[in-house]
Biopython code that builds the backbone (N, CA, C, O; Angstrom):
import numpy as np
from Bio.PDB.StructureBuilder import StructureBuilder

atoms = [
    (1, "MET", "N", (150.509, -102.968, 130.178)),
    (1, "MET", "CA", (149.599, -103.457, 131.594)),
    (1, "MET", "C", (149.783, -102.696, 132.443)),
    (1, "MET", "O", (150.847, -102.526, 133.038)),
    (2, "ALA", "N", (148.434, -101.949, 132.672)),
    (2, "ALA", "CA", (148.981, -101.387, 134.117)),
    (2, "ALA", "C", (149.331, -102.222, 135.753)),
    (2, "ALA", "O", (148.890, -103.272, 136.219)),
    (3, "ASN", "N", (150.146, -101.378, 136.209)),
    (3, "ASN", "CA", (150.842, -102.282, 137.364)),
    (3, "ASN", "C", (150.575, -101.555, 138.758)),
    (3, "ASN", "O", (150.997, -102.040, 139.808)),
    (4, "HIS", "N", (149.876, -100.408, 138.712)),
    (4, "HIS", "CA", (149.388, -99.549, 139.882)),
    (4, "HIS", "C", (148.022, -99.748, 139.941)),
    (4, "HIS", "O", (147.359, -100.095, 138.964)),
    (5, "VAL", "N", (147.422, -99.477, 141.413)),
    (5, "VAL", "CA", (145.897, -98.816, 141.294)),
    (5, "VAL", "C", (145.280, -98.172, 140.070)),
    (5, "VAL", "O", (144.463, -98.427, 139.185)),
    (6, "SER", "N", (146.269, -96.993, 140.564)),
    (6, "SER", "CA", (145.653, -95.754, 140.096)),
    (6, "SER", "C", (145.583, -96.173, 138.290)),
    (6, "SER", "O", (144.590, -96.113, 137.564)),
    (7, "SER", "N", (146.578, -96.471, 138.029)),
    (7, "SER", "CA", (146.598, -96.967, 136.421)),
    (7, "SER", "C", (145.729, -97.706, 135.744)),
    (7, "SER", "O", (145.318, -97.444, 134.614)),
    (8, "GLU", "N", (145.269, -99.125, 136.754)),
    (8, "GLU", "CA", (144.089, -99.629, 136.403)),
    (8, "GLU", "C", (142.985, -98.957, 136.332)),
    (8, "GLU", "O", (142.081, -98.970, 135.497)),
    (9, "LYS", "N", (143.142, -98.373, 137.276)),
    (9, "LYS", "CA", (141.455, -97.468, 137.196)),
    (9, "LYS", "C", (141.404, -96.385, 136.055)),
    (9, "LYS", "O", (140.335, -95.958, 135.619)),
    (10, "ARG", "N", (142.530, -96.006, 135.644)),
    (10, "ARG", "CA", (142.543, -95.063, 134.394)),
    (10, "ARG", "C", (142.252, -95.851, 133.281)),
    (10, "ARG", "O", (141.513, -95.355, 132.430)),
    (11, "ALA", "N", (142.752, -97.159, 133.091)),
    (11, "ALA", "CA", (142.556, -98.043, 131.895)),
    (11, "ALA", "C", (141.313, -98.709, 131.664)),
    (11, "ALA", "O", (140.881, -99.242, 130.642)),
    (12, "ARG", "N", (140.716, -98.551, 133.044)),
    (12, "ARG", "CA", (139.088, -99.029, 133.062)),
    (12, "ARG", "C", (138.347, -97.712, 132.350)),
    (12, "ARG", "O", (137.492, -97.707, 131.464)),
    (13, "GLN", "N", (138.905, -96.727, 132.971)),
    (13, "GLN", "CA", (137.875, -95.509, 132.548)),
    (13, "GLN", "C", (137.787, -94.971, 131.015)),
    (13, "GLN", "O", (136.908, -94.363, 130.404)),
    (14, "THR", "N", (139.240, -95.517, 130.610)),
    (14, "THR", "CA", (139.878, -95.040, 129.277)),
    (14, "THR", "C", (139.033, -96.000, 128.444)),
    (14, "THR", "O", (138.685, -95.618, 127.327)),
    (15, "GLU", "N", (138.724, -97.028, 128.811)),
    (15, "GLU", "CA", (138.167, -98.053, 128.045)),
    (15, "GLU", "C", (136.591, -97.909, 128.062)),
    (15, "GLU", "O", (136.018, -98.199, 127.011)),
    (16, "VAL", "N", (135.770, -97.465, 129.215)),
    (16, "VAL", "CA", (134.395, -97.094, 129.144)),
    (16, "VAL", "C", (134.309, -95.488, 128.116)),
    (16, "VAL", "O", (133.450, -95.256, 127.266)),
    (17, "ARG", "N", (135.199, -94.770, 128.426)),
    (17, "ARG", "CA", (135.006, -93.313, 127.723)),
    (17, "ARG", "C", (135.292, -94.207, 126.234)),
    (17, "ARG", "O", (134.188, -94.656, 125.928)),
    (18, "ARG", "N", (135.972, -94.496, 125.544)),
    (18, "ARG", "CA", (136.587, -95.272, 124.460)),
    (18, "ARG", "C", (135.082, -95.369, 124.161)),
    (18, "ARG", "O", (134.472, -94.384, 123.745)),
    (19, "LEU", "N", (134.401, -96.712, 124.399)),
    (19, "LEU", "CA", (133.515, -97.249, 123.783)),
    (19, "LEU", "C", (132.428, -96.110, 123.811)),
    (19, "LEU", "O", (131.821, -95.809, 122.783)),
    (20, "ARG", "N", (132.213, -95.521, 124.946)),
    (20, "ARG", "CA", (130.957, -94.106, 124.721)),
    (20, "ARG", "C", (131.178, -93.441, 123.402)),
    (20, "ARG", "O", (130.430, -93.350, 122.428)),
    (21, "ASN", "N", (132.334, -93.019, 123.598)),
    (21, "ASN", "CA", (132.419, -92.125, 122.220)),
    (21, "ASN", "C", (132.366, -92.931, 121.118)),
    (21, "ASN", "O", (132.001, -92.295, 120.130)),
    (22, "ARG", "N", (132.571, -94.000, 120.921)),
    (22, "ARG", "CA", (132.540, -94.975, 119.565)),
    (22, "ARG", "C", (130.888, -94.934, 119.139)),
    (22, "ARG", "O", (130.488, -94.649, 118.010)),
    (23, "ALA", "N", (129.971, -95.304, 120.369)),
    (23, "ALA", "CA", (128.683, -95.494, 120.416)),
    (23, "ALA", "C", (127.910, -94.080, 119.681)),
    (23, "ALA", "O", (127.029, -94.099, 118.822)),
    (24, "ASN", "N", (128.586, -92.818, 120.356)),
    (24, "ASN", "CA", (128.182, -91.469, 119.927)),
    (24, "ASN", "C", (128.750, -91.148, 118.458)),
    (24, "ASN", "O", (128.032, -90.509, 117.689)),
    (25, "MET", "N", (129.615, -91.441, 118.184)),
    (25, "MET", "CA", (130.510, -91.172, 116.649)),
    (25, "MET", "C", (129.359, -92.028, 115.664)),
    (25, "MET", "O", (128.645, -91.468, 114.832)),
    (26, "SER", "N", (129.350, -93.864, 116.026)),
    (26, "SER", "CA", (128.505, -94.194, 115.401)),
    (26, "SER", "C", (126.959, -93.928, 114.809)),
    (26, "SER", "O", (126.536, -94.173, 113.679)),
    (27, "THR", "N", (126.155, -93.257, 116.126)),
    (27, "THR", "CA", (124.774, -92.743, 115.777)),
    (27, "THR", "C", (124.838, -91.624, 115.144)),
    (27, "THR", "O", (123.807, -91.297, 114.557)),
    (28, "MET", "N", (126.113, -90.630, 115.049)),
    (28, "MET", "CA", (125.943, -89.488, 114.381)),
    (28, "MET", "C", (126.625, -90.042, 112.860)),
    (28, "MET", "O", (125.746, -89.914, 112.008)),
    (29, "LYS", "N", (127.380, -90.379, 112.500)),
    (29, "LYS", "CA", (127.494, -91.012, 111.296)),
    (29, "LYS", "C", (126.519, -91.920, 110.906)),
    (29, "LYS", "O", (126.735, -92.214, 109.730)),
    (30, "THR", "N", (125.478, -92.545, 111.371)),
    (30, "THR", "CA", (124.335, -93.306, 110.576)),
    (30, "THR", "C", (123.401, -92.286, 110.075)),
    (30, "THR", "O", (122.743, -92.414, 109.043)),
    (31, "SER", "N", (123.370, -90.984, 111.078)),
    (31, "SER", "CA", (122.603, -90.276, 110.760)),
    (31, "SER", "C", (122.780, -89.306, 109.673)),
    (31, "SER", "O", (121.856, -88.947, 108.943)),
    (32, "VAL", "N", (123.776, -88.965, 109.599)),
    (32, "VAL", "CA", (124.402, -88.270, 108.188)),
    (32, "VAL", "C", (124.338, -89.262, 107.052)),
    (32, "VAL", "O", (123.805, -88.742, 106.071)),
    (33, "LYS", "N", (124.691, -90.482, 106.858)),
    (33, "LYS", "CA", (124.552, -91.645, 105.498)),
    (33, "LYS", "C", (123.300, -91.414, 105.466)),
    (33, "LYS", "O", (123.077, -91.386, 104.256)),
    (34, "LYS", "N", (122.247, -91.214, 106.036)),
    (34, "LYS", "CA", (120.780, -91.527, 105.977)),
    (34, "LYS", "C", (120.583, -90.401, 105.148)),
    (34, "LYS", "O", (120.083, -90.616, 104.044)),
    (35, "VAL", "N", (120.945, -88.972, 105.530)),
    (35, "VAL", "CA", (120.773, -88.067, 104.486)),
    (35, "VAL", "C", (121.416, -87.585, 103.201)),
    (35, "VAL", "O", (121.083, -86.728, 102.383)),
    (36, "LEU", "N", (122.487, -88.446, 103.291)),
    (36, "LEU", "CA", (123.463, -88.605, 101.818)),
    (36, "LEU", "C", (122.486, -89.622, 101.063)),
    (36, "LEU", "O", (122.048, -89.228, 99.982)),
    (37, "ASP", "N", (122.131, -90.775, 101.473)),
    (37, "ASP", "CA", (121.168, -91.316, 101.178)),
    (37, "ASP", "C", (120.065, -91.076, 100.392)),
    (37, "ASP", "O", (119.850, -91.526, 99.267)),
    (38, "ALA", "N", (119.532, -90.505, 100.904)),
    (38, "ALA", "CA", (117.995, -89.929, 100.654)),
    (38, "ALA", "C", (118.515, -88.506, 99.683)),
    (38, "ALA", "O", (117.552, -88.164, 98.998)),
    (39, "VAL", "N", (119.537, -87.742, 99.470)),
    (39, "VAL", "CA", (119.723, -86.800, 98.543)),
    (39, "VAL", "C", (120.251, -87.840, 97.374)),
    (39, "VAL", "O", (119.966, -87.430, 96.248)),
    (40, "GLN", "N", (120.878, -88.953, 97.394)),
    (40, "GLN", "CA", (121.209, -89.601, 95.936)),
    (40, "GLN", "C", (119.986, -90.090, 95.281)),
    (40, "GLN", "O", (119.862, -90.035, 94.057)),
    (41, "LYS", "N", (118.931, -90.642, 96.182)),
    (41, "LYS", "CA", (117.379, -91.399, 95.739)),
    (41, "LYS", "C", (117.030, -90.228, 95.390)),
    (41, "LYS", "O", (116.404, -90.345, 94.337)),
    (42, "LYS", "N", (117.113, -88.788, 95.807)),
    (42, "LYS", "CA", (116.479, -87.446, 95.144)),
    (42, "LYS", "C", (115.067, -87.491, 95.849)),
    (42, "LYS", "O", (114.050, -87.182, 95.227)),
    (43, "ASP", "N", (115.041, -87.909, 97.244)),
    (43, "ASP", "CA", (113.727, -88.150, 98.361)),
    (43, "ASP", "C", (113.565, -86.825, 98.950)),
    (43, "ASP", "O", (113.766, -86.713, 100.159)),
    (44, "PHE", "N", (113.119, -85.469, 98.033)),
    (44, "PHE", "CA", (113.066, -84.323, 98.874)),
    (44, "PHE", "C", (112.069, -84.230, 99.595)),
    (44, "PHE", "O", (111.761, -83.095, 99.959)),
    (45, "SER", "N", (111.330, -85.260, 99.990)),
    (45, "SER", "CA", (110.349, -84.783, 100.945)),
    (45, "SER", "C", (110.583, -85.481, 102.350)),
    (45, "SER", "O", (109.666, -85.531, 103.170)),
    (46, "GLN", "N", (111.812, -86.008, 102.601)),
    (46, "GLN", "CA", (112.467, -86.632, 103.593)),
    (46, "GLN", "C", (113.559, -85.744, 104.202)),
    (46, "GLN", "O", (113.733, -85.475, 105.391)),
    (47, "ILE", "N", (114.172, -85.397, 103.255)),
    (47, "ILE", "CA", (115.152, -84.693, 103.481)),
    (47, "ILE", "C", (115.266, -83.636, 104.563)),
    (47, "ILE", "O", (116.247, -83.606, 105.307)),
    (48, "ASP", "N", (114.275, -82.776, 104.654)),
    (48, "ASP", "CA", (114.139, -81.725, 105.740)),
    (48, "ASP", "C", (114.025, -82.279, 107.193)),
    (48, "ASP", "O", (114.296, -81.442, 108.054)),
    (49, "ALA", "N", (113.713, -83.399, 107.600)),
    (49, "ALA", "CA", (113.261, -84.177, 108.743)),
    (49, "ALA", "C", (114.672, -84.801, 108.922)),
    (49, "ALA", "O", (115.371, -84.631, 109.921)),
    (50, "LEU", "N", (115.049, -85.630, 107.711)),
    (50, "LEU", "CA", (116.371, -86.466, 108.199)),
    (50, "LEU", "C", (117.798, -85.213, 108.363)),
    (50, "LEU", "O", (118.824, -85.603, 108.919)),
    (51, "LEU", "N", (117.745, -84.293, 108.029)),
    (51, "LEU", "CA", (118.568, -83.054, 107.892)),
    (51, "LEU", "C", (118.745, -82.593, 109.420)),
    (51, "LEU", "O", (119.780, -82.533, 110.085)),
    (52, "ARG", "N", (117.571, -82.319, 109.734)),
    (52, "ARG", "CA", (117.191, -81.749, 111.269)),
    (52, "ARG", "C", (117.491, -82.827, 112.209)),
    (52, "ARG", "O", (117.985, -82.486, 113.284)),
    (53, "ASP", "N", (117.239, -84.301, 111.954)),
    (53, "ASP", "CA", (118.241, -85.114, 113.056)),
    (53, "ASP", "C", (119.571, -85.174, 113.093)),
    (53, "ASP", "O", (120.273, -85.329, 114.092)),
    (54, "ALA", "N", (119.933, -85.038, 111.889)),
    (54, "ALA", "CA", (121.194, -85.129, 111.681)),
    (54, "ALA", "C", (122.486, -83.909, 112.164)),
    (54, "ALA", "O", (123.648, -84.084, 112.533)),
    (55, "GLN", "N", (121.654, -82.631, 111.960)),
    (55, "GLN", "CA", (122.269, -81.507, 112.717)),
    (55, "GLN", "C", (122.176, -81.911, 114.421)),
    (55, "GLN", "O", (123.184, -81.733, 115.105)),
    (56, "SER", "N", (120.952, -82.444, 115.032)),
    (56, "SER", "CA", (120.957, -82.768, 115.977)),
    (56, "SER", "C", (121.348, -84.020, 116.781)),
    (56, "SER", "O", (121.184, -84.253, 117.979)),
    (57, "ALA", "N", (121.994, -84.878, 115.666)),
    (57, "ALA", "CA", (123.060, -85.818, 116.583)),
    (57, "ALA", "C", (124.233, -85.269, 116.458)),
    (57, "ALA", "O", (124.681, -85.209, 117.603)),
    (58, "ILE", "N", (125.066, -84.789, 115.654)),
    (58, "ILE", "CA", (126.338, -84.065, 115.676)),
    (58, "ILE", "C", (126.153, -82.911, 117.064)),
    (58, "ILE", "O", (126.890, -82.944, 118.050)),
    (59, "ALA", "N", (125.263, -82.141, 116.916)),
    (59, "ALA", "CA", (125.360, -81.425, 117.732)),
    (59, "ALA", "C", (125.454, -82.344, 119.475)),
    (59, "ALA", "O", (126.166, -81.955, 120.401)),
    (60, "LYS", "N", (124.766, -83.275, 119.508)),
    (60, "LYS", "CA", (124.360, -84.123, 120.388)),
    (60, "LYS", "C", (126.081, -84.585, 121.141)),
    (60, "LYS", "O", (126.584, -84.584, 122.264)),
    (61, "THR", "N", (126.517, -84.949, 119.690)),
    (61, "THR", "CA", (127.762, -85.477, 119.619)),
    (61, "THR", "C", (128.956, -84.816, 120.588)),
    (61, "THR", "O", (129.771, -85.297, 121.376)),
    (62, "ARG", "N", (128.641, -83.473, 120.127)),
    (62, "ARG", "CA", (129.769, -82.542, 120.780)),
    (62, "ARG", "C", (129.234, -82.143, 121.981)),
    (62, "ARG", "O", (129.952, -81.638, 122.844)),
    (63, "GLN", "N", (128.267, -82.281, 122.106)),
    (63, "GLN", "CA", (127.700, -82.008, 123.797)),
    (63, "GLN", "C", (128.367, -82.963, 124.917)),
    (63, "GLN", "O", (128.779, -82.794, 126.064)),
    (64, "LYS", "N", (128.257, -84.196, 123.901)),
    (64, "LYS", "CA", (128.903, -85.087, 124.769)),
    (64, "LYS", "C", (130.427, -84.982, 124.830)),
    (64, "LYS", "O", (131.011, -85.312, 125.862)),
    (65, "GLY", "N", (131.013, -84.589, 123.887)),
    (65, "GLY", "CA", (132.272, -83.766, 124.199)),
    (65, "GLY", "C", (133.306, -84.841, 123.156)),
    (65, "GLY", "O", (134.537, -84.868, 123.151)),
    (66, "THR", "N", (132.404, -85.633, 122.356)),
    (66, "THR", "CA", (133.318, -86.710, 121.522)),
    (66, "THR", "C", (134.363, -85.880, 120.260)),
    (66, "THR", "O", (135.434, -86.151, 119.717)),
    (67, "ILE", "N", (133.319, -84.699, 120.176)),
    (67, "ILE", "CA", (134.251, -84.065, 119.150)),
    (67, "ILE", "C", (133.938, -82.856, 119.411)),
    (67, "ILE", "O", (133.046, -82.358, 120.097)),
    (68, "HIS", "N", (135.026, -82.307, 118.596)),
    (68, "HIS", "CA", (135.347, -80.441, 119.010)),
    (68, "HIS", "C", (133.898, -79.475, 118.266)),
    (68, "HIS", "O", (133.131, -79.713, 117.333)),
    (69, "LYS", "N", (134.024, -78.486, 119.105)),
    (69, "LYS", "CA", (133.173, -77.613, 118.503)),
    (69, "LYS", "C", (133.235, -77.247, 117.178)),
    (69, "LYS", "O", (132.247, -77.137, 116.452)),
    (70, "ASN", "N", (134.502, -77.037, 116.813)),
    (70, "ASN", "CA", (134.394, -76.784, 115.417)),
    (70, "ASN", "C", (134.327, -77.651, 114.248)),
    (70, "ASN", "O", (133.969, -77.474, 113.084)),
    (71, "ASN", "N", (134.793, -78.670, 114.925)),
    (71, "ASN", "CA", (134.555, -79.975, 114.167)),
    (71, "ASN", "C", (132.970, -80.037, 114.105)),
    (71, "ASN", "O", (132.584, -80.203, 112.947)),
    (72, "MET", "N", (132.268, -79.976, 114.748)),
    (72, "MET", "CA", (130.765, -79.971, 114.862)),
    (72, "MET", "C", (130.325, -78.960, 113.563)),
    (72, "MET", "O", (129.594, -79.426, 112.689)),
    (73, "ALA", "N", (130.732, -77.768, 113.493)),
    (73, "ALA", "CA", (130.357, -76.572, 113.278)),
    (73, "ALA", "C", (130.879, -76.928, 111.062)),
    (73, "ALA", "O", (130.412, -76.864, 109.925)),
    (74, "ARG", "N", (131.770, -77.180, 111.628)),
    (74, "ARG", "CA", (132.205, -78.083, 109.934)),
    (74, "ARG", "C", (131.097, -79.237, 109.152)),
    (74, "ARG", "O", (130.557, -79.273, 108.047)),
    (75, "ARG", "N", (131.093, -80.011, 110.207)),
    (75, "ARG", "CA", (129.955, -80.810, 109.903)),
    (75, "ARG", "C", (128.677, -80.903, 109.395)),
    (75, "ARG", "O", (128.206, -81.767, 108.654)),
    (76, "ILE", "N", (128.092, -79.782, 109.938)),
    (76, "ILE", "CA", (126.793, -79.173, 109.455)),
    (76, "ILE", "C", (127.041, -78.565, 108.638)),
    (76, "ILE", "O", (126.219, -78.701, 107.732)),
    (77, "SER", "N", (128.071, -77.651, 108.345)),
    (77, "SER", "CA", (127.768, -76.793, 107.580)),
    (77, "SER", "C", (128.192, -77.312, 106.231)),
    (77, "SER", "O", (127.708, -76.776, 105.233)),
    (78, "ARG", "N", (129.181, -78.454, 106.085)),
    (78, "ARG", "CA", (129.006, -79.355, 104.803)),
    (78, "ARG", "C", (128.024, -79.841, 104.550)),
    (78, "ARG", "O", (127.565, -79.547, 103.446)),
    (79, "LEU", "N", (127.305, -80.711, 105.339)),
    (79, "LEU", "CA", (126.084, -81.416, 105.111)),
    (79, "LEU", "C", (124.850, -80.374, 104.534)),
    (79, "LEU", "O", (124.101, -80.652, 103.597)),
    (80, "ASN", "N", (124.830, -79.163, 105.293)),
    (80, "ASN", "CA", (123.774, -78.268, 104.689)),
    (80, "ASN", "C", (123.960, -77.835, 103.233)),
    (80, "ASN", "O", (123.088, -77.756, 102.367)),
    (81, "ALA", "N", (125.685, -77.485, 103.101)),
    (81, "ALA", "CA", (125.718, -77.283, 101.599)),
    (81, "ALA", "C", (125.855, -78.142, 100.769)),
    (81, "ALA", "O", (126.055, -77.787, 99.608)),
    (82, "PHE", "N", (125.803, -79.272, 101.036)),
    (82, "PHE", "CA", (125.665, -80.554, 100.366)),
    (82, "PHE", "C", (123.986, -81.201, 99.777)),
    (82, "PHE", "O", (123.642, -81.674, 98.693)),
    (83, "VAL", "N", (123.273, -80.958, 100.989)),
    (83, "VAL", "CA", (121.719, -80.825, 100.455)),
    (83, "VAL", "C", (121.486, -79.480, 99.679)),
    (83, "VAL", "O", (121.038, -79.798, 98.577)),
    (84, "ASN", "N", (121.607, -77.973, 99.787)),
    (84, "ASN", "CA", (121.490, -77.115, 99.037)),
    (84, "ASN", "C", (121.874, -76.963, 97.663)),
    (84, "ASN", "O", (121.306, -76.368, 96.747)),
    (85, "LYS", "N", (122.821, -77.537, 97.688)),
    (85, "LYS", "CA", (123.659, -78.067, 96.131)),
    (85, "LYS", "C", (122.427, -78.877, 95.344)),
    (85, "LYS", "O", (121.709, -78.445, 94.443)),
    (86, "ALA", "N", (122.415, -80.259, 96.009)),
    (86, "ALA", "CA", (121.555, -81.091, 95.573)),
    (86, "ALA", "C", (119.809, -80.320, 95.643)),
    (86, "ALA", "O", (118.924, -81.072, 95.237)),
    (87, "ARG", "N", (119.505, -79.373, 95.968)),
    (87, "ARG", "CA", (118.161, -79.169, 95.942)),
    (87, "ARG", "C", (118.391, -78.350, 94.765)),
    (87, "ARG", "O", (117.915, -78.774, 93.712)),
    (88, "LYS", "N", (119.037, -77.249, 94.749)),
    (88, "LYS", "CA", (119.685, -76.486, 93.315)),
    (88, "LYS", "C", (119.782, -77.238, 92.153)),
    (88, "LYS", "O", (119.602, -76.746, 91.039)),
    (89, "ALA", "N", (120.032, -78.299, 92.333)),
    (89, "ALA", "CA", (120.747, -79.038, 90.650)),
    (89, "ALA", "C", (119.287, -79.683, 89.993)),
    (89, "ALA", "O", (119.300, -80.254, 88.903)),
]
sb = StructureBuilder()
sb.init_structure("model")
sb.init_model(0)
sb.init_chain("A")
sb.init_seg("    ")
for serial, (resi, resn, name, xyz) in enumerate(atoms, 1):
    if name == "N":
        sb.init_residue(resn, " ", resi, " ")
    sb.init_atom(name, np.array(xyz, "f"), 0.0, 1.0, " ", f" {name:<3s}", serial, name[0])
structure = sb.get_structure()
């Protein structure tokens, strides 16, 4: 437990940031899961809109500093590859 005023403040800031990052990650993961579910159901009419929303959510998570830019690029790339592979099959 923190004993100094400055370390108590850091603990408070860390907790707020942790919760904010967790919410951002949750939103991002939910949007990606929606795309994966649509692909499994072969619902290609909704995939374009869901894919666009998922890419936006991933980019917003990056913009807020929750994930690294290479992590963002990898997630978007893999999601696109997955959708494109499903379309060809």
